[in-house]
KEBA-244632 format. One record per residue (C-alpha): residue in one letter; x, y, z. Coordinates in Angstrom, 3 decimals, m for minus. Layout:
! residues N
{"A", {X, Y, Z}}
...
! end
This chain:
! residues 130
{"M", {114.864, 174.944, 99.891}}
{"K", {113.475, 173.712, 103.164}}
{"K", {110.587, 172.015, 101.293}}
{"I", {112.937, 170.202, 98.946}}
{"A", {115.120, 168.996, 101.818}}
{"T", {112.059, 167.791, 103.742}}
{"M", {110.587, 166.011, 100.708}}
{"T", {113.951, 164.423, 99.902}}
{"G", {114.296, 163.253, 103.501}}
{"I", {110.803, 161.725, 103.498}}
{"F", {111.441, 160.055, 100.134}}
{"L", {114.728, 158.549, 101.335}}
{"L", {113.138, 157.414, 104.581}}
{"I", {110.298, 155.628, 102.755}}
{"F", {112.401, 154.292, 99.870}}
{"C", {115.383, 153.089, 101.872}}
{"G", {113.591, 152.180, 105.079}}
{"G", {111.125, 149.716, 103.576}}
{"C", {108.015, 148.700, 105.398}}
{"G", {109.872, 146.760, 108.074}}
{"A", {107.590, 143.721, 107.830}}
{"A", {109.230, 140.345, 108.103}}
{"P", {108.823, 138.174, 105.025}}
{"V", {106.111, 135.553, 105.331}}
{"Q", {107.079, 132.010, 104.478}}
{"N", {104.614, 129.831, 102.646}}
{"H", {104.328, 126.446, 104.303}}
{"L", {101.226, 125.472, 102.342}}
{"Q", {103.115, 122.973, 100.177}}
{"K", {104.475, 121.152, 103.217}}
{"A", {101.084, 121.167, 104.935}}
{"L", {99.302, 119.721, 101.914}}
{"T", {101.934, 117.055, 101.438}}
{"A", {101.657, 115.946, 105.061}}
{"E", {97.850, 115.928, 104.938}}
{"D", {97.699, 114.114, 101.620}}
{"R", {99.900, 111.291, 102.857}}
{"E", {97.644, 110.620, 105.824}}
{"M", {95.375, 107.654, 105.763}}
{"V", {91.701, 108.562, 105.538}}
{"G", {89.232, 106.166, 107.083}}
{"G", {92.075, 103.738, 107.717}}
{"K", {92.858, 103.466, 103.993}}
{"S", {95.774, 104.725, 101.954}}
{"Q", {95.346, 106.733, 98.757}}
{"A", {96.024, 103.639, 96.632}}
{"E", {93.440, 101.597, 98.538}}
{"R", {90.889, 104.371, 98.166}}
{"A", {91.591, 104.582, 94.421}}
{"E", {91.121, 100.820, 94.034}}
{"E", {87.867, 101.015, 95.985}}
{"I", {86.500, 103.675, 93.640}}
{"K", {87.748, 101.779, 90.589}}
{"S", {85.863, 98.654, 91.681}}
{"F", {82.613, 100.637, 91.840}}
{"L", {83.274, 102.191, 88.429}}
{"G", {83.543, 98.702, 86.946}}
{"R", {79.868, 98.177, 87.808}}
{"I", {78.676, 101.098, 85.664}}
{"D", {77.409, 100.039, 82.225}}
{"G", {79.253, 101.629, 79.323}}
{"I", {82.673, 101.915, 80.959}}
{"T", {85.241, 99.676, 79.261}}
{"G", {88.199, 100.864, 81.343}}
{"S", {89.051, 103.324, 84.076}}
{"A", {91.995, 104.852, 85.881}}
{"V", {91.717, 106.488, 89.287}}
{"V", {94.198, 108.601, 91.226}}
{"V", {93.337, 109.831, 94.716}}
{"E", {95.155, 112.827, 96.150}}
{"G", {93.957, 113.953, 99.556}}
{"H", {90.197, 114.378, 99.338}}
{"T", {90.173, 114.539, 95.529}}
{"A", {89.664, 111.723, 93.033}}
{"I", {90.842, 112.143, 89.444}}
{"I", {89.111, 109.663, 87.146}}
{"G", {89.804, 108.803, 83.533}}
{"L", {87.191, 106.737, 81.717}}
{"R", {87.363, 104.710, 78.539}}
{"M", {84.104, 104.156, 76.648}}
{"E", {83.442, 102.694, 73.253}}
{"G", {80.506, 103.618, 71.077}}
{"A", {78.979, 106.095, 73.515}}
{"T", {77.249, 109.190, 72.210}}
{"Q", {78.010, 112.569, 73.753}}
{"A", {74.820, 112.423, 75.854}}
{"Q", {75.613, 108.895, 77.041}}
{"A", {79.174, 109.902, 77.899}}
{"Q", {77.922, 112.848, 79.965}}
{"Q", {75.488, 110.576, 81.823}}
{"I", {78.184, 107.965, 82.515}}
{"M", {80.589, 110.670, 83.724}}
{"A", {77.914, 111.967, 86.128}}
{"Q", {77.344, 108.426, 87.429}}
{"A", {81.095, 107.968, 87.916}}
{"E", {81.345, 111.232, 89.847}}
{"A", {78.399, 110.306, 92.067}}
{"A", {79.849, 106.836, 92.704}}
{"A", {83.236, 108.263, 93.681}}
{"I", {81.692, 110.642, 96.204}}
{"A", {79.215, 108.091, 97.556}}
{"Y", {81.542, 105.104, 97.849}}
{"G", {84.996, 106.658, 98.083}}
{"T", {86.376, 107.093, 101.586}}
{"G", {86.789, 110.810, 102.345}}
{"I", {86.312, 111.973, 98.745}}
{"E", {84.948, 115.505, 98.498}}
{"N", {86.054, 116.570, 95.009}}
{"V", {85.949, 114.559, 91.794}}
{"S", {87.235, 115.287, 88.319}}
{"V", {86.142, 112.940, 85.524}}
{"T", {87.428, 112.984, 81.957}}
{"V", {87.114, 110.921, 78.798}}
{"T", {89.740, 112.856, 76.843}}
{"E", {92.167, 110.278, 75.455}}
{"T", {95.428, 112.070, 76.247}}
{"I", {94.383, 112.953, 79.788}}
{"V", {93.108, 109.422, 80.452}}
{"S", {96.501, 108.105, 79.305}}
{"L", {98.261, 110.448, 81.754}}
{"I", {95.996, 109.336, 84.595}}
{"E", {96.711, 105.687, 83.730}}
{"A", {100.459, 106.362, 83.777}}
{"E", {100.193, 108.081, 87.171}}
{"E", {98.079, 105.213, 88.493}}
{"R", {100.698, 102.652, 87.381}}
{"E", {103.474, 104.716, 88.975}}
{"R", {101.630, 104.943, 92.294}}
{"M", {100.834, 101.238, 92.343}}
{"A", {104.467, 100.261, 91.807}}
! end
């Protein structure tokens, strides 16, 4: 009987007492938003996107591009006509290298030629420019 009472007491103490740790709040979203809105190298995100877009216009094979910069990341959508898969891969690699080399504070780049995703990037670019 003593064992049962002791075990019940321990169970109730653990179950009802909890661990006593205060909940941790996640301020990551606020921190990223504040950091992303900062100017990098004296340029806003829109200015940095336009800078990258101007360099992309110099790459042969690209008929259109859309660029969105968020923090230290550039998201690029490319339009190409008549390019083979190998040519498209080469052009995408050139676009990624150009964004890192010539973009102010760009560390990460994502490049796509998928029609639906390029359309979404173009829509986001128009929204940010307005």
